[in-house]
N, C-alpha and C positions, 0 to 999 in steps of 0.2 A: 515185749508182749504186755507188760504191766501198763505202759503208756498208752497203748491201744485201748485196753480194757477201761482205763479211766476216762479216756475221751468219749467212749461209747456211753458211760454212765452220764456224762455232763451234757450230752446233746442227743437228740434224736438221730437215727441212722440217716446217713447222707447217701442219696441215690443219684448216680450220674446218667442221664439220657442222652444218647447219642443217636440222632436222626435228622435228615436233612429236610423232613417234612414238618413245617412248624405247627400244622394243626394236629399232628400226631403227638408232638412234644407237649403242646398245651393240653391235650386231653389226658395224657398220663400224668403230667404235673399236677393238675387239678385233683385227680383222684389219689395220687400218692400224698400230697399235702394234706387232703381230707383225712388221711389215715395217720397223720402226724409225723410224716417224713420230711427231712430237708431235701431239696431238689436243686440240682445244677444241671445245665443243659449244654450240649455242644452240637454243632451242625455240620462239622467236618471231622475227618479223622485226626488231622494235625491239632485241631482245637481240643479234641478229647484227650490225646496224649498229654497235652500241656495241663489240662484240668486234673488229670489223674495224679500228677506230681503236686500241684498246688492244693487241690481240695481234699485228697486222700479219700475217695468215696468208699462206702461199706459195700456197694453193690453197683454194677454197670448194666444198663439195658442198652444193647448195641445193635443198630441196624447194619445190614452187610452192604448195602449199595449207597456208599457215601462219595461225595466229591473228594479229589485228592486222594489220601491214604484210604483204602477200602477197609471195610470192617473186620474181614478176616485178618489182615496185616495188623490192625489195631489189637485184635485179641492175641495174635502171636507175640507181639512186642510186650504186652502187659504180662503174659505168661513167662517171658524171658527174663523179667526183672524180679529178683527174689523178694523184695519188699512189697511188691504189688501182686505176686503170682497167687496169692490166696484169696484175692478178690473175686466173689462170685460174679460170673458174666452170663446174663441172659440174652441170647440172640433173638431179636424180634425182626422178622424178614419176610418179604413177599416171595422169596425163593422157597418153594415148597417141595422139591423133589427129595427123594431119599439120599440122593448123592450130596446134595446141599447140606442136609441135616448131618450126615456123617462127616463131611468136611468141616462143618462148624464145630463138631465135638472133637474131631482130631486136632484142631487148631487150639482147643483148650476151653471151650464153651462149657458151661455146666448144664445149661437148658437151652431148648430151641423152641420159640413160639412163633407160628405162621401168621402172616396178615391176610385177611382181616382177622382181628383178634378180639377176644373178650377182655374188657378192662378188669372185670371182677376176678377173672382167672389169672391175669397178669399180676394183680396186686396180691392175690393169694400166693402166687409162686414167689414173689418177692419176699412175702412174710416168711415162707418156708425156708428159703435159702439164708435169710439173715438169721433165723433161729438156729439153723444148722451151724452157721459159721461162728456164732457167739454165745451159744448155750454153755453154761459152765460145766466143767469136767466132774464127774463122779469120783470121789476119792477111794471109796471102798466099794468093791463089787465082789461077788463069789467067783472062785476060780473057774467054775464051769461057764460063765458068761464071757470070759476073756481069752483071746488066743494071743500068745506072745512068741515071737521068733526073731532073734537078732535084734534090730532096732524097731521092728514093726510090731505094733500093738493093736488089736482089734477088740473093741467091746461090742459084742453082738447085741446086748440089751439096749445100750445107749445109741446104737447105730453110729459108732464113732471110731475113726481110725487115726492113729498117731505114728509118727516116725521120729524116733529120738526125742519124744516128748512134745513134738510140734504137731498140732492138729492138721490133718489133710482133709481137704474139702473134695468130695466125690459126688458124681451125679447118681441118681437112684440105681441106674443100670451098672455103672462102674462099682458102686457099693455092692450091689447084689453079686456081681461076677467075682469080686475079691472075696466075699463071704463064702461063695461056693468053693472056691479054690482052697481057702483056709480050713473049711470044714472037710476037705478031701485031699489032704497033702500026699504028694507023691503018686497020685493016680494021673494017668495021661487021658485027655479028653479032646476029641476031634471038634472041629468048628461046628458040625452038625449037632454033636451031643451038647455042646455049650449053648447053641441056639435053642435047642429043645428045653433045657434046664433054665435059661435066663429069660428067654423071650417067649417061650411057650407057643400059643397059636399065632402070635403076630409074625407076619412075613418080613424077614430081613435077609439081605444078602450075606453070604460068609464073610465078605470084606468088612462088615460091621464089627464082627468079632475082633479082627485084627485091629481096627481103628481103636476100639475101647481098650484092648490090651496095651496097644502103643501108648495110649494116654495114661493108663494106670502105671506103666513103667516109667513115665516121665515124673510122676508124683511120688513113687515109692522107691524107685531104684536109684542108687548113687550113680551108677553109669547105665542108662537105658539101653546102650548099645551091647552091654554085657550084663544081662539081667541076673540077679542072684535070687529072686523070689519066683516070678512067673517066667518059666524058661520054655523056649520053643523046642519041641521033638520033631525034627525035619521029617516031612512026609506024613506025619501023624496028627499032631496039634499041640497042645500046651499041657504044662503041669505045674503045680506049685511045689517048689523045691524046698523041703523042710530039713534038709541036711545042714550040718554046722559048718561045712567047709566053704 
């Protein structure tokens, strides 16, 4: 971790853009460089996977419709490699349906932006995710602002989650979902109740709840197939298990 932080101080954040449309890559590159970021680009999935290993980007902007290895597979492979799993991934795609968004999140993306897109909004989201990923930890906080259970630690004030001292990067909805469970341990909630609490008036399908919980489990559970924190209550919904067993 010390090596990564030192590298961040010595150079601007490095962004990898993965898109087969050269005009899109050029447009994003110009605006990111204007903001002071280093930019590298790839036009295929294979090239992207090679650059991730050699360039060690701080954030990836990823199109889904790529020649060769498609974007979702790139996302899945990045998330399966521990040393790269924490890199924020922003999907930028012409696929606009809710199913596409849900699938992108399920594969491990942190955010999903549809084409045509606002460059200003994209750069703003890049800024937000980099800040979340690299902001320094606060050493001293009041007990009321922190939830700890086993290896999981949630700092509500700083909007930060760690597992065994390692920072976990969550999307805003995943963070909100985890915060809600942690503030209501032991209580069982149906998918509809969770939709009301987390999404409010926004229309989402119940499957979206399952997708977000599945992704949460991959990030905070030692064995996502046998969850110790967010457990399924068959036929009812989910609960946060705060027992010590």
